[in-house]
C-alpha positions as CSV (number, residue, x, y, z in Angstrom):
1,M,0.9,-5.0,21.3
2,D,0.8,-2.8,18.3
3,V,3.8,-4.1,16.4
4,V,6.2,-7.0,16.7
5,V,9.6,-6.5,14.9
6,I,11.1,-9.8,13.8
7,G,14.9,-9.5,13.6
8,C,16.8,-6.8,15.5
9,G,19.6,-5.9,13.2
10,A,20.1,-2.3,11.9
11,S,16.7,-2.3,10.1
12,G,14.8,-3.8,13.0
13,V,16.3,-1.5,15.6
14,A,15.6,1.5,13.3
15,A,12.0,0.5,13.0
16,I,11.7,-0.1,16.8
17,R,13.0,3.4,17.5
18,R,10.7,5.1,15.0
19,L,7.6,3.2,16.3
20,H,8.5,4.0,19.9
21,D,8.9,7.7,19.1
22,A,5.4,7.6,17.6
23,G,3.9,6.2,20.8
24,L,3.1,2.7,19.5
25,K,3.6,-0.4,21.7
26,V,6.4,-2.4,20.0
27,L,8.3,-5.6,20.8
28,G,11.5,-6.8,19.2
29,L,12.2,-10.5,18.7
30,E,15.8,-11.6,17.9
31,A,16.8,-15.2,17.2
32,A,20.5,-14.6,18.1
33,D,22.0,-14.0,21.5
34,R,22.7,-10.4,20.6
35,I,21.2,-7.6,18.5
36,G,22.8,-6.2,15.4
37,G,22.5,-9.0,12.8
38,R,25.2,-8.5,10.3
39,I,26.6,-5.7,12.4
40,C,29.0,-7.6,14.7
41,T,31.7,-5.6,16.6
42,V,34.0,-7.8,18.7
43,P,37.1,-7.3,20.8
44,F,40.3,-8.2,19.0
45,A,44.0,-7.3,19.3
46,S,44.3,-3.8,20.9
47,G,40.7,-2.8,20.3
48,T,37.7,-4.0,18.4
49,V,37.0,-5.1,14.8
50,D,33.8,-5.5,12.8
51,I,33.2,-9.0,11.6
52,G,30.3,-7.7,9.5
53,A,29.6,-4.2,8.3
54,A,32.6,-2.0,9.0
55,W,32.4,1.4,7.3
56,C,29.8,4.1,6.8
57,H,29.8,4.3,2.9
58,G,29.3,7.9,1.8
59,E,27.8,11.1,3.2
60,K,25.1,12.6,0.9
61,D,21.7,11.0,1.4
62,N,23.2,8.5,3.8
63,V,20.9,8.2,6.9
64,V,23.7,6.6,9.0
65,F,25.9,9.6,8.3
66,E,23.1,12.0,9.0
67,I,22.4,10.4,12.4
68,T,26.0,10.0,13.6
69,N,28.1,12.7,12.0
70,P,26.6,15.5,14.3
71,L,27.8,13.4,17.2
72,D,31.4,13.3,15.9
73,L,31.4,9.6,15.7
74,L,32.9,9.1,12.2
75,G,36.6,9.3,11.2
76,R,38.2,9.6,7.8
77,Q,40.9,7.4,6.4
78,D,44.4,8.6,5.8
79,P,45.5,8.2,2.1
80,F,46.5,4.6,1.5
81,E,49.0,2.9,-0.8
82,N,47.9,0.4,-3.4
83,I,50.4,-2.4,-3.5
84,Y,49.9,-5.1,-6.3
85,V,51.5,-8.4,-5.4
86,L,51.6,-11.4,-7.8
87,S,51.3,-14.8,-6.3
88,N,55.0,-15.6,-7.0
89,G,55.9,-12.7,-4.7
90,D,56.8,-10.2,-7.5
91,L,55.4,-6.7,-7.3
92,V,53.4,-5.1,-10.2
93,D,54.2,-1.5,-11.1
94,R,51.6,0.6,-9.4
95,E,50.9,2.8,-12.4
96,K,50.4,-0.3,-14.6
97,G,48.1,-1.9,-12.0
98,A,46.0,1.3,-11.6
99,T,45.8,1.6,-15.4
100,I,44.5,-2.0,-15.9
101,I,41.9,-1.6,-13.1
102,G,40.9,1.8,-14.6
103,A,40.3,0.1,-18.0
104,L,38.1,-2.6,-16.4
105,N,36.1,0.0,-14.5
106,D,35.7,2.0,-17.7
107,E,34.4,-1.0,-19.6
108,V,31.8,-1.7,-16.9
109,A,30.8,2.0,-16.7
110,K,30.2,2.4,-20.4
111,A,28.4,-1.0,-20.8
112,D,24.7,-1.0,-21.8
113,K,22.8,-1.8,-18.6
114,N,19.3,-2.0,-20.0
115,N,19.5,-5.8,-20.3
116,S,20.0,-8.9,-18.2
117,N,23.7,-9.3,-18.8
118,S,26.2,-9.9,-16.0
119,I,29.2,-7.8,-14.8
120,S,31.4,-10.9,-15.2
121,E,30.4,-11.4,-18.8
122,C,31.2,-7.7,-19.4
123,V,34.7,-7.8,-18.0
124,R,35.6,-11.1,-19.6
125,K,34.6,-9.8,-23.0
126,A,36.6,-6.6,-22.3
127,A,39.7,-8.6,-21.6
128,K,39.5,-9.9,-25.2
129,S,38.5,-6.7,-27.0
130,N,40.1,-3.8,-25.1
131,E,43.5,-3.1,-26.6
132,L,45.2,-2.2,-23.4
133,L,43.8,-5.3,-21.6
134,K,44.7,-7.6,-24.5
135,N,48.3,-6.2,-24.6
136,N,48.8,-7.2,-21.0
137,G,47.8,-10.9,-21.6
138,Q,48.4,-13.0,-18.6
139,L,48.6,-10.1,-16.2
140,T,45.2,-8.9,-17.3
141,A,43.8,-12.4,-16.5
142,T,45.0,-12.1,-12.9
143,F,43.4,-8.6,-12.6
144,V,40.1,-9.9,-14.1
145,E,39.9,-12.6,-11.5
146,W,40.8,-10.1,-8.8
147,F,38.2,-7.7,-10.2
148,E,35.4,-10.3,-10.0
149,R,36.2,-11.2,-6.5
150,S,36.8,-7.7,-5.2
151,N,33.5,-6.5,-6.7
152,H,31.7,-9.7,-5.5
153,V,30.2,-10.2,-9.0
154,G,29.1,-13.8,-8.2
155,G,28.0,-16.5,-10.7
156,Q,30.9,-18.8,-10.0
157,R,28.7,-21.9,-10.1
158,D,25.7,-20.5,-12.1
159,P,26.1,-17.5,-14.4
160,R,22.5,-16.6,-13.8
161,R,23.4,-15.9,-10.2
162,G,26.0,-13.3,-11.1
163,K,25.5,-9.6,-10.4
164,S,23.6,-7.9,-13.2
165,L,24.8,-4.8,-15.0
166,K,21.3,-3.3,-14.5
167,G,21.8,-3.7,-10.8
168,L,24.5,-1.1,-10.9
169,E,21.9,1.5,-12.0
170,E,19.3,0.3,-9.5
171,C,21.8,0.5,-6.5
172,W,22.6,4.2,-5.8
173,P,25.9,5.0,-4.1
174,C,26.1,7.9,-1.6
175,A,28.5,10.7,-2.6
176,G,31.4,11.6,-0.3
177,E,34.0,9.6,1.6
178,V,33.3,5.9,1.0
179,F,35.2,4.5,4.0
180,L,34.3,6.4,7.0
181,N,35.4,4.6,10.1
182,W,34.0,4.6,13.7
183,K,37.2,5.8,15.4
184,G,37.8,2.4,17.0
185,R,34.3,2.0,18.4
186,G,32.9,-0.3,15.7
187,Y,29.7,-0.2,13.7
188,K,27.6,-1.3,16.7
189,T,27.8,2.4,17.6
190,I,24.8,3.0,15.3
191,L,22.7,0.6,17.3
192,D,23.6,2.4,20.5
193,V,22.6,5.7,19.0
194,L,19.3,4.4,17.7
195,L,18.4,3.0,21.1
196,S,19.7,6.2,22.9
197,I,22.3,4.2,24.7
198,Y,24.8,6.6,23.3
199,P,25.8,9.2,24.5
200,D,23.9,8.7,27.7
201,P,23.0,5.1,28.7
202,S,20.5,6.2,31.3
203,K,18.3,7.5,28.4
204,E,18.0,4.1,26.6
205,I,14.5,3.8,25.2
206,P,12.3,1.5,27.2
207,V,11.4,-1.1,24.5
208,P,11.6,-4.8,25.2
209,I,14.0,-6.7,22.8
210,L,13.9,-10.4,23.5
211,L,17.0,-12.5,22.5
212,N,17.2,-16.1,21.6
213,K,13.7,-15.9,20.1
214,E,13.8,-17.7,16.8
215,V,10.5,-17.3,15.0
216,E,8.9,-20.5,13.8
217,S,5.7,-19.2,12.3
218,I,3.8,-16.0,11.5
219,R,0.0,-16.6,11.3
220,W,-1.4,-13.5,9.6
221,G,-4.7,-14.7,8.3
222,T,-6.5,-15.6,11.5
223,N,-9.3,-13.8,13.4
224,Q,-9.3,-13.0,17.0
225,P,-12.7,-13.0,18.9
226,G,-13.9,-9.5,19.7
227,L,-11.9,-7.7,17.0
228,D,-13.0,-6.1,13.8
229,S,-12.7,-8.9,11.2
230,N,-10.7,-6.5,9.1
231,N,-8.1,-6.1,11.8
232,P,-7.4,-9.5,13.4
233,L,-4.1,-10.0,15.3
234,V,-1.0,-11.6,13.8
235,H,0.2,-14.5,15.8
236,V,3.9,-15.2,16.1
237,K,5.2,-18.5,17.5
238,C,8.9,-19.0,18.4
239,T,10.8,-22.3,18.5
240,D,10.8,-22.3,22.3
241,G,7.0,-22.4,22.3
242,S,6.5,-18.8,23.2
243,L,3.6,-16.9,21.5
244,Y,3.2,-13.2,20.7
245,S,0.3,-11.3,19.2
246,A,0.2,-7.9,17.6
247,K,-1.8,-5.8,15.1
248,S,1.1,-6.0,12.6
249,V,4.6,-7.4,12.2
250,I,7.7,-6.1,10.5
251,V,9.9,-8.9,9.2
252,T,13.6,-7.8,8.8
253,V,15.4,-11.2,8.4
254,S,17.9,-11.7,5.6
255,V,16.8,-12.7,2.1
256,G,18.8,-15.9,2.7
257,V,16.6,-16.8,5.7
258,L,13.5,-16.0,3.6
259,Q,14.7,-18.3,0.8
260,E,15.2,-21.2,3.2
261,R,12.1,-20.7,5.4
262,H,9.3,-18.8,3.7
263,N,7.3,-22.0,3.0
264,T,7.0,-22.8,6.7
265,L,7.3,-19.3,8.2
266,F,4.2,-17.7,6.8
267,N,0.6,-18.9,7.2
268,P,-1.1,-18.3,4.8
269,S,1.8,-18.6,2.3
270,L,3.3,-15.6,0.6
271,P,2.0,-14.5,-2.8
272,E,3.7,-16.1,-5.8
273,E,5.1,-12.8,-6.9
274,K,6.9,-12.3,-3.6
275,I,8.2,-15.9,-3.5
276,N,9.6,-15.4,-7.0
277,T,11.4,-12.2,-5.9
278,I,12.8,-13.9,-2.8
279,N,14.2,-16.8,-4.9
280,N,15.7,-14.6,-7.5
281,L,17.6,-12.2,-5.3
282,Q,21.1,-13.3,-4.3
283,L,23.3,-12.9,-1.2
284,A,27.0,-12.1,-1.6
285,V,29.1,-14.6,0.2
286,L,31.9,-12.4,1.6
287,G,34.5,-13.5,4.1
288,K,36.8,-11.5,6.4
289,I,39.9,-12.8,8.3
290,Y,41.5,-10.4,10.8
291,I,45.2,-11.1,11.4
292,E,47.1,-9.7,14.4
293,F,50.9,-9.6,14.1
294,E,53.5,-9.2,16.8
295,R,54.4,-5.9,15.1
296,P,53.5,-4.3,11.8
297,W,55.6,-5.2,8.7
298,F,53.4,-3.2,6.4
299,P,52.8,0.5,5.7
300,K,50.5,2.3,8.2
301,T,47.7,2.5,5.5
302,A,47.9,0.2,2.6
303,N,45.7,-2.1,0.4
304,F,47.5,-5.2,-0.9
305,T,46.0,-6.5,-4.1
306,V,46.7,-10.2,-4.5
307,L,47.0,-11.4,-8.1
308,W,46.9,-15.2,-8.6
309,R,48.8,-16.9,-11.4
310,E,47.5,-20.3,-12.3
311,E,50.9,-22.0,-11.9
312,D,51.2,-20.7,-8.3
313,K,47.8,-22.1,-7.2
314,S,49.3,-25.6,-7.6
315,K,51.5,-24.9,-4.6
316,F,48.3,-25.3,-2.5
317,S,46.5,-28.6,-1.9
318,A,42.8,-29.1,-2.5
319,D,42.1,-28.5,1.2
320,E,44.0,-25.2,0.9
321,K,42.1,-24.0,-2.2
322,W,40.4,-21.3,-0.1
323,I,43.8,-19.6,0.4
324,T,44.2,-19.1,-3.4
325,E,40.9,-17.1,-3.4
326,I,42.1,-14.5,-0.9
327,Y,42.1,-11.4,-3.1
328,G,43.3,-8.6,-0.8
329,L,44.9,-7.6,2.6
330,W,44.0,-4.2,4.0
331,T,45.3,-2.3,7.0
332,V,42.7,-1.6,9.7
333,D,42.0,1.8,11.1
334,H,43.0,2.1,14.8
335,Q,44.6,-1.3,14.8
336,P,48.3,-0.8,13.9
337,N,49.2,-4.5,14.2
338,V,46.3,-5.9,12.2
339,L,45.6,-6.8,8.5
340,L,42.2,-7.8,7.1
341,A,42.2,-10.5,4.5
342,W,39.2,-10.8,2.1
343,T,37.7,-13.8,0.5
344,Y,34.6,-14.2,-1.7
345,G,32.2,-16.8,-3.0
346,N,33.3,-20.4,-3.0
347,G,36.6,-19.5,-1.2
348,T,34.6,-18.1,1.7
349,E,32.5,-21.1,2.0
350,L,35.6,-23.3,2.1
351,M,37.3,-21.1,4.6
352,E,34.3,-21.2,7.0
353,K,34.6,-25.0,7.2
354,V,38.3,-24.9,8.3
355,S,39.1,-24.7,12.0
356,L,40.4,-21.4,13.3
357,E,43.8,-22.9,13.8
358,G,43.6,-24.2,10.2
359,V,42.8,-20.6,9.0
360,K,45.8,-19.3,10.9
361,D,48.1,-22.0,9.3
362,G,46.6,-21.1,5.9
363,I,47.3,-17.4,6.3
364,Q,50.9,-18.3,7.3
365,K,51.3,-20.3,4.1
366,L,50.0,-17.4,2.1
367,L,52.5,-15.0,3.7
368,N,55.3,-17.5,3.1
369,V,54.5,-18.1,-0.5
370,V,53.4,-14.6,-1.6
371,F,54.7,-11.9,0.7
372,K,58.1,-13.0,2.2
373,K,59.9,-12.4,-1.0
374,Q,59.4,-8.7,-0.8
375,F,58.5,-8.1,2.9
376,D,60.0,-8.9,6.3
377,V,56.9,-10.6,7.6
378,T,56.5,-10.8,11.4
379,P,54.9,-13.7,13.3
380,I,51.2,-14.0,13.6
381,K,49.7,-13.7,17.1
382,S,46.1,-14.5,16.5
383,V,43.3,-14.5,13.9
384,I,39.5,-14.1,13.9
385,R,37.2,-14.7,11.0
386,S,33.6,-14.3,9.8
387,Q,31.2,-17.1,9.1
388,W,28.2,-15.4,7.5
389,A,27.6,-18.1,4.8
390,S,27.2,-20.9,7.4
391,N,25.3,-18.8,9.8
392,P,21.6,-19.9,9.5
393,L,20.5,-16.5,10.6
394,A,22.3,-14.8,7.7
395,R,23.5,-17.1,4.9
396,G,25.6,-14.3,3.4
397,A,26.8,-10.7,3.7
398,Y,24.4,-8.6,1.6
399,S,21.8,-8.9,-1.2
400,Y,22.2,-8.0,-4.9
401,R,20.3,-8.2,-8.2
402,C,21.5,-11.0,-10.4
403,V,20.9,-12.1,-14.0
404,A,17.9,-14.2,-12.8
405,S,16.5,-11.2,-11.0
406,E,16.4,-9.2,-14.3
407,E,15.0,-12.2,-16.3
408,N,12.2,-12.7,-13.8
409,R,11.6,-9.0,-13.1
410,S,12.4,-9.3,-9.4
411,S,13.4,-6.3,-7.3
412,A,13.8,-4.9,-3.9
413,I,10.7,-2.8,-4.5
414,L,8.6,-6.0,-4.9
415,L,10.2,-7.6,-1.9
416,S,9.3,-4.5,0.2
417,E,5.5,-4.7,-0.6
418,P,3.5,-5.5,2.6
419,L,0.8,-8.0,2.9
420,Y,-2.5,-6.1,3.5
421,R,-5.9,-6.7,5.1
422,T,-9.0,-6.0,3.1
423,N,-9.0,-2.5,4.6
424,K,-5.5,-1.8,3.2
425,F,-3.9,-2.1,6.6
426,P,-0.3,-3.5,6.3
427,V,-0.4,-6.5,8.5
428,V,3.0,-8.0,7.5
429,C,5.7,-5.5,6.5
430,F,9.1,-6.3,5.1
431,G,12.3,-4.5,6.1
432,G,16.0,-5.3,6.0
433,E,18.7,-4.2,3.5
434,A,17.4,-6.4,0.7
435,T,14.2,-4.4,0.7
436,S,15.9,-1.0,0.3
437,H,14.7,0.2,-3.1
438,H,18.0,1.7,-4.1
439,R,20.5,1.3,-1.3
440,H,20.4,-2.5,-0.7
441,N,23.7,-4.0,0.3
442,S,24.4,-1.4,3.0
443,V,23.6,-0.6,6.6
444,H,22.2,2.8,5.6
445,G,19.9,1.0,3.3
446,A,18.8,-1.3,6.1
447,V,18.2,1.7,8.5
448,E,16.3,3.5,5.7
449,A,14.1,0.4,5.1
450,G,13.3,0.1,8.9
451,F,12.3,3.8,9.0
452,R,10.2,3.3,5.8
453,E,8.2,0.4,7.2
454,A,7.7,2.1,10.6
455,D,6.4,5.2,8.9
456,R,4.1,3.1,6.8
457,L,2.6,1.6,9.9
458,I,2.4,4.9,11.8
459,E,0.5,6.4,8.9
460,S,-1.8,3.4,8.6
461,F,-2.6,3.4,12.4
462,K,-3.6,7.1,12.1
463,R,-5.5,6.8,8.8
464,L,-7.6,3.9,9.9
465,D,-7.9,5.1,13.5
466,I,-6.7,1.7,14.8
467,K,-6.4,1.7,18.6
């Protein structure tokens, strides 16, 4: 075997496709019972929903867009209404709401980013110094809390784990439509395209991808009799006892998995610089709850911004605290009876521990307390939710640079550096969205990283004439 790809999410599948096209023998090992990683399209209500990644974000320099748009797989959103709802049920004037959000965005945009300061610190200072924000007092406080959750700025427990301002410069958005949908097919479509299952399943690439293969150890410093000492095989052992050997491996697991397991996963251990980088990158803990209603009570396309007043949070018990951290409800493309509720951080962790029936009850209480004053809310039929934080194969939604990253000079570039043999052959490569140099936190960044590492190996096999 030439290459074993560990983790068959978007990055791993992209690497497999590229290596296969170059004529290399490749094997995929996936710990879960399905491929896709944090792409997870499931049946719900009248169609499908994405428990993980849902939209193709942007067009220019977006590899997912470049691959799928010629196949007419992407759709554009209709214009949506922004509806600002206070937790006592009152509506906030739309122009006023947009003005406050605009002021917060402007403060972040103009902030000096050549430092290790956090986004949270920036917006909280702005609330006290910006005249428009100061003049709106308590209302501004509700928008600041919403802004921090909506932008997943982190640092709730430890400010050093909050998103850094410098990270905004290091993560490059793609120009164009930000919320391109999959016309009801779901994000798993990109996997089907990469594996040539779409548009013609009979042309699926003949590469073995083994499921339920959780890797226990990667021995990359051992020699194999009869091989050049500069090019020994890498030995991969799975928890079921199965063993695999290859000339190189590409590791695409999430940074959360690396944080928990790098000490036991790699033999020899990783270099100190890489361990430092792993430990100082963060994973956003983002939660999704899809809610199916008997019939829609909301506009066809709308985003409800939920603004929590402190006095209204007291209407919820300690066990219901997660409800008070829901910051938005969105309509869902191609699902007319469904809303998507968003949670972040501690609220997501709490929500994931509640039973599904408890989540449904919590959403009903949210609707009763916050929405029934202004809207004729219809009965809930069913709910489904994400559990990325508690998933041992993920531990979160996407990676980001935090204050500690800047203080310790950690970066996606350092994380992406391979482990080399003495002849400069990359024996252990690192993919996944967290290793994308400037597009981490996205599927297109993950695919980009998978292609990057595959291309690195293809070039190395040719340069060193490794057979």
